[in-house]
N, C-alpha and C positions, 0 to 999 in steps of 0.2 A: 504494499499499500504506499503510495507516494505521500510526501508531506504536502499539506494544503497549499495551493498557490494563491488563494484569495482568503481574506478574512470574511466573516459573516457580514460585517458592515460594508465592505467593498462589493459583495454580492448583492446586497440590498440596493445599493446605489446603481449597480449595473442593471438591475431589474426594474428600476424606477418605482420602487415600492416606498410608501410613506409609513404605514403602520401594518406590517405583516402579522398575520394571525399565528397562533401557536403551531397549527398544522403547516402553514406556509414556511415558518422558521425550520421546522423539522425537514421539510422537503428541500429548502435552500441548503441546509448543512449536508444533506445526503448528496445533492448535486455538486457541491464543492468537492467532496471526496471523489465522486464519479469523474468530474472534469479533471481533477488533479491526476488521477490514475490514467485517464485517457491521454492527457498530454504526455505523461511519462512513457506510455506505450507508443505513442506516435514518434516521439523524438528518440526513443531507445534507452532512456535513463532518467532517473529522478534528478531534476535540475538543481535542487537545493543541495547545499554543501553537506557532505557526509563522508565518513571514513568507511572503507570496505576493502575486501580482498577479492581479487579476480585472478583467474588462471588463463594463461595464453599459451598458444603454440608458437614456439620460436621459428622464425623464417629466415635465419641467417642474414638479418638486417641489423643495422645499428639503432633502429627506432622501435619503440613499443608505443601503441596509441590506446591507452585506456579509455573506457566509455565516458566516465564523468569528467567533464571539463568545465571551467578551467581547473587544472591540477594545481593544488596549493601546497601539498606536502607529500613526500614519499617516506613512509615509515620503514619499509623493508622490501627487498626483492630476493627471491630465492630461485635457484635453478636445480631441477632434478636431472641428474645424469641420465642419458639414454643408452639403452643397449638394444641392439636390433636382433639379438638371438634370444635363447631361452633365459628368462630372468626368474630365479627361484623365489626372490623376495622383493618387495618394493625398494626402488632406489632411493637413497637419502637426498634430502634437500640441502643444497649448499648455498649459504648466504652470499650475496654479492656486496663487496665493500662499497659503501656509499661514495667513496672517492673515485669510483670507476664509472659513475653515471651522473647525469644531471637531468633536469626537466625544465620544460617551459609550460605554457598554458595548455598545450594539446598533446605533448609527447614526452617520453622518457628516452633519453639517448645515451649511448656509451661515450665516454670521454677518453677511454684508454686504447682506442683503436681496435678493440675486439668487437665482434658482432654477437648479437644474442644467438645462442646456439639453436640449430635446427632440431625440432622435436615436436611431439604431440603432447599438448597441455603440460609443458615442462617448465614454465615460468610462472611464479606466483608473485603477485604485486599487492602489497598493502599500502593504500594511499588515501589521501583526502582530495576530493574534487567536487566541483559544483559551485553554485553561486551563493555568497553569503546572504544576499537578499534577492528576491525574484526580479529579474530584469523587466523593465517597463513593457517591451513588446510581448513578453510571455504573459504578463499580467493582463494586458489588453486582449490577447488571443484567448486566454482563459475566461475573461469576462464575456467576450462575444460567444464563445462556445456555450457558456453557462446560460446566457440569454436564449440561445437557439434551443437548448434543451428545455428550458423553462416554458417557452412558447410551444414547444413540441408536445408538452404534456397534455395540452388541450386538443391535440389533433389525433386523428385516427392513424395509428402507427403503420397501417397497411396502405394508406393513401399516398399517392404521389402528387395529388392536387385536390383542391376542393373549390366548389363554386356554388354560390347562392344567387340566383338571378336578381339583379338590381341591388344586391347588397355587397357581395364580396366574391372575389376570384383570386386564388393564389396557388402557386405551384411550389413544391418543396425541392430541396436538393435531391439529386438522383438517389442518394442513399437514404432518403427519408427525413421525416421531421426530427430535429435535434441533432442532425449530423453536423460535423465541423464546417463552419462557413468557410468559403474559399479565402476570405481575407485573413482569418485566423490561421489557416494552414500556411499562408504566405509569411505571416509574422513568425511562425515557429520554424520555417525552413532553415534558417542559419544555425539553429540549435540542434538539428537532427544529427544523430550519431552517424559516423562513417560506417557504412554497411560492410565491414570487413570481418570475416569470421575470426574469432579469437583462437 
């Protein structure tokens, strides 16, 4: 479950509500969680800063590109030796001296002229990445998506459009009521993870 991208008050403002009822408040808080999870699923990671461990397959490159960006700290990197024959027991993890690598916002790179060794799920990284506060474009996209979901609650989820002669005619996004608005997708595009298999 992703960390909330909007506060309840921000959601109320985005929905143009003045005095939401108790039932509406409950629905708003549920939608905040749904939108936050949906954004994390779309971009490929939880955008808010957190520390975690990820396992990667070395590709004989001098770069590793963890999911959560920007990278703000690297606690440890370990490498598991590879054997391509019969291995009777798991191979031990070997720590990498922090003086042998450095990092920037998007990658961890070797500084000693050695490449990350080729292997399958042989490199384990514990690091901190993500944003200390939600970037404004992400907050705006989450607000737009939340409003789309809110308005979609009143619509028939199986309908692609609805029309009432002389009153109303509207069409929904191809994926249905409450789907991500195109503007929100555009705002989130720069934050989407590189789709490279770890």
